[in-house]
N, C-alpha and C positions, 0 to 999 in steps of 0.2 A: 797108839797108831791113830792118825787122823781119820775123820769121816771121809769117805770117798777114796781112801788110800788104796783099796783093792783095784779100783778102775785105773787110778794113776799108775799103780805098780804094773798092771797088765800092759798098759800102753808103753810104759818104760821098758818092760821086759821084751815085748814083741818087736817094737820099733827099733830098739837099739841092741838086739841080740848079738850081732857080731862084735860090738864093742864090749858088751858085758862078758862075752866069752873070750875076750882078749885077742880077737882076730884082727881088729882094726882099732885105730887110735881114738876115733870119735864118731858119734852119730847125731843126727838132727831130726827132731820131730815136733809136731804141733799138738797142742792141747787146746781143746775148746773150753772156754770159760763157762759156757752153759752146761757142759758135762761135769766139770770139776770146779765148783765155785771157790773152794778153799785150796786152789792150786798152790798158793804160796806156802801154806802150812804143809802140804804134801811135799813140795819141793824141799823145804827146810828139813823135814823128817828124813827123806831119802838121801839128801845130800850128806847129812850127818852119818847115816848108816852105811852108805856106799863108800865113804872115805876109807873104811877099813879094808876095802878091796881095791884100792888105788883107782877110785872112780870119783869124778866130780861132775856136778851138774851146774850149768849156767843158763840163765834166761838171756837170750840174745835179743829178743824183740818182744814187746808186749803191745798188743793192739786191743781195740775195744772188745772183740769177740774171741781172741786167741792169744796164746803164748807160744813162742818158738823156743824150744829147749835144745841145748847142746850138752850131751853127756860125753865125757872123755876120760881117758887114762893119762894122767900127767906124765908118767914114765914113758908110755908109748908115744905121746905127742912130742916129748923131748927128743926121742930117737928120730922121729920124722924131721924135726927141726935141726938135727945135726948135719943134715945135707946142706952144704954151702950154696948149691944152686937154688934150693928152696928159700933159704934166707935171703939171697940176693933178689929173688922174685918178690918176696913179701915186702922187702924194703922198697923195691921199685913201685909197689902198689901203695906206699905210704904207711906201712906198718912200722911200729916201734918194736924191734926184735930183741930187746934186752932180756926179756923173760916171757914165760907163758902168760902171766897175768897181763903184761903190757900188750901182748898180741891179742888176747881176748877182749881187752878194752877197745883196741882198734877195730876188731871184728864187730863188736857190738855197735860201735859208732857207725860203721859202714852199713850194717843192717838197718839202722834207723835213719838212713838217707833215702832218697828216691831212686838210687842206683843199686841194683842187686850185686852183692859182692861175689863174683864168680870164683874168686880165689878160695871160697869156702871149701872147695874140693881138697885143698891141702889139709884142712882141719878134719876132713872125713877120710883121709888116707888114700885119696885118688892120686895116681901118678902125675907128677909135674907135667910130663909130656901131654897127658890128656887134658889137664887144666888149661895149658897153653893152647892146645888144639881147639878147645871150645872157645876161648877168648878170641883167637885169631880166625875163627870160623873155617877151619880146615875141613876137608872131606872126612866124614865119620866112617869108621870101619864096622862098628857094632854099637848097639844101644842095649844097656842092661841097667845095672844100678847107677851107672853113669855112662856118658858117651865116650867111646873108646876111639882114640886117634893114633895111639901108639901100639904097644905090645898087646895084641888081641888075645894071644894064648894066656898071658898072665892075667888079663882081665877076666876071661872066661873061667879060669880056675878060681879067682876071687868070687865071682858071681855064684859058682857052685858051692863054695864054702859059706858064703852069706846065706844062701838058701838052706843049707844044712843047719846053720846056727839058728835061723828063724824057726825051722821045723822042730828042732830039739827044744827050744825055749817055749814054743807054743804047747808042745806035748807036756812038758813039765808043769806049765801053768794050768793047763786043762786037767791035769791030774791032782791039782790042789796044792802044789808046792808053792811056798812063798819065795820071792826073789832071793832073799838072803840064804835060804836053804839051797837053792840052785847054785848060787855063787860059791858057797862053801864046798860043794861037790867038785867044782873045777879046780 
């Protein structure tokens, strides 16, 4: 296990709990390079070990001080991408939709431009209606893990579930469990 792995693991577990607990297809979080100098070694280690649980980690953007990490379940992301309206939307945004790897290459390119890719919501399991509502600057109904423009009831249920996932993951981590032990329990 790499040096600083416990800090990387804690951030990974807490910030991406709903994804790790299979409640959403992907999560996004930042790592400070000053906190974890060997982030690449930690990234490689956890990417290898999490692959057994249908989880992969990608670095979407690297800056001088930080690294933006996307963790996702390929199976769950594939299910999201079976929605034809989502595929049409991503194509309209310039994405190559032949495969998940093509989509992630496009997403990474978009993150490394000066324009923030608001379509990231699709990769985080936000409803298409809410992603479009944000882009089109429609009146917002609720703000939680994302801005809700469509089905508020659905979103509020998701927010409660995300809170539950974060709480459970923090509790397990604070009790001294390692991430792989927690994943093996689910």
